[in-house]
N, C-alpha and C positions, 0 to 999 in steps of 0.2 A: 529807846527813843523812837517814836513813830513818825510817819510821813506827815509833813505840815508843821512839825515842831521846829522851834528855833534852836540852833546850836551855838557854839561859841563864835562861829564865823558868820553868823547871820542866818538868813533863810536857807533851807536845804532845797536841792533840786527835786525833780520829779521822782528820781530813783534813790533818793536818800543820800546823795553825795553832797558834801559841803562845798559851797562855792568859795573861791579864793577871795580874800579881802581886797578891796580896791586900794590901788596904790602900792601893793606889795608884789611886784613881778608880773602883774596882769596887764592887759591893754588898758589904755586910758578910757575914761567914761565917755560914751557917745561914739566910740570907734567901731565901725562895722567891718568885718573881715570880708575880703573879696571872695566871690563864689569860686568853689573848687572846679578845676577843669580837668577832665579825664582825657586819656589818650584817644585821639580820633575826633574830638569835638572841635568845633570852630570857636575861636576866641570871641569874647563879647564885642559888640559893635564899638568901634572907636579904639580898640586895643590891638596891639601887635603881638604875635606869638613870641615866646621867649627865645625860640631857636631861630638862627639866621639873622639876628638883629645886628644893626650896624654899631660899631664901636668907634669912638673918637680916636683919631690918629691912624686909622686904617682906611685907605682909599682903594678902589678897584684898580687893577693893573691897566695901564694905558694901552690903547690899541695902536697897531702899527700905523704910522703916518701914511697919508695918501701919496702914491708914487714912490714908495720905498724901493730903493735900488735902481732908480731911474738915472740914466746918463745925464750929464749937465746939459741944460737947454742951450741951443746955439742956432744962429741964423745960417742961411745958406752961405758957405764960405766962398772966398774969392776963387779958390782952386776949382770949384764946381762951375762957377760962372765962366771962367776962362776955358775949362775943358769943353763945356757944352757949346760955348761960342765958337771955339776953334773947329769943332766937328760940324757945326752948322755952316760955317764959312767953307769948309771942305766940300760939303754937299752942294753949295751954290756954285763953286768952281767946277764940280763934276757936271752939273747941269749945263753950264756954259760950254764945257768941252763937248757934251753930247749934241748941243745945238750946232756947234761948229762942224762936228762930224757929219751930221745929217745934211748940212748945207753944202758940203764939199765931198759928197760920196763918190762922184765920178773920178775926182783926182786920187782919192784913196784907192779906188779899184785899179786905176792905171798903175799906181806905184806898186801895188801888191802883185800885179801880173808881171811887172818888169823884174821883180825880185825872185820869181819862182820859175822853174823849168818843168814843173809837173803838168802834164797835159790834162790831168783831171781837174786842175784848178782853173775853172773858166770864169768869165765875167759874172755869170749868174750865181755861181757858187760863192764868189767873194761878196757880191752884193747881199745875198741872203745871209751870209755869216755876219756881215756888219750890222744889218738890221736886227738880227736876232740878238747879237751882243749888246747893242744899244738898248733894246727893249728890256732885256734882263737887267741891265744896269739901272734903268728907270724904276723898275719894280723894286729892286734892292734899295734904291734911294727913297722911295715912298715908305718902305718898312723902316728905314733908318730914321726918318722923320718921326714915326710913331715911337720908336725906341727912345729917341732923344726927348720926346715929350714926357715919357714916363720917368726917364732918368732925371729930368729937371724937377719932377715932383718928388724925387727921393726914393724911387723904386730901385733897389739894389740889383734885382735880376736884369733890369734893362741896362744898367751899367755893365754888367758882365757880358750881355749880348753885344754891346758896343765894343767891348774889348776884343771879342772874337772877330767881329766884322772888321774892326779897324786893323787887327793883325793880318787878316787875310788880304785886305786892301794894300797894306804896306808891302807884303811879300810879292803879290802879283804886279803891283804898281812898279816896284823896282825892277822886276824882270822885264816888264813891258818897256820901261824907259831905257833900260840898258840895250834892248834890241832895236829901238828906233834910232836910226842915225841920219835919216833924210833931213836936209835943211828945210825942205818945204813944209815940214810938220813942226817947225820950231815953235810956233805959237802953242800948239797942243802939247808939245813937250814941256814948255814953260808952265802951262796950266797943271800938267801932271805933277811936276816937282812941287809947286805950291800946294797942291792938294795933299801930297804925301807929307809935307812938313806940317801942315795944319792937323792932319790926322794924328801924327806922332805927338804933337803938342797936346791935343785933346786927350789922348790915352794916358799920357804921363800925368797931366793935371788931375784927371779923375782917379788916378791911382795913388795920389799923395795922401799923407796922414790926415790932414783936415777934411778931405773928401771922405775918407773911410769913417771918421768919427761922425760926420754929419749923416751919412747913410745909415750908420748904426743907430743914431738918435731917431731918425725918421722911422726906422723899422720898429723901435720901441714905442713910438707914438701910435702907430697903426695897431700894434698888438694890444694897446691899452685903450683903443677907441678915441684917441685924441688927434688923429690926423689921417 
């Protein structure tokens, strides 16, 4: 049987192979096979490659929520307000005491000279010592105002500085008040005691648990660019 002749299954192909009969295991009439795609070729336009395709029922893993691990949000607690307010009041009393000291320098000098027998302690020495002491106190007061501002804004380092300065003020304040026994300085002594009490209240309030949690929260906010 030669090329071009008909066999039992119909017309033969170009190489003499019989074609399968329609309707017996072959593709339906009019069906066109998709083009073959070899490795490294781009898929036809409008079609997706077989690898990496999405299947129903499988979703991508969710990403971590924004602010994961953040402490609970909180407003400035009452303990911080009381602590900063008490320290501010202590500074105001200190300024009043400094004004009173400057306005009555001569009386303080006379009292100091009466309580000492050292010939080296003259009026000029006492006057210079008082002026230097008050000046240093005013400088420290100005720095405390700056530290109080940062502590009010939630800077924990400023709170620690206030702890240190407040502790020093309590120690030296108690020593100074214990040494002063003259009745003529009763007003300054009263101011000193009020100042020490307010300083102690401020330190304790800033050291309480709500204050610690708020400063920790403010630190987290700054670390994440939120405050």
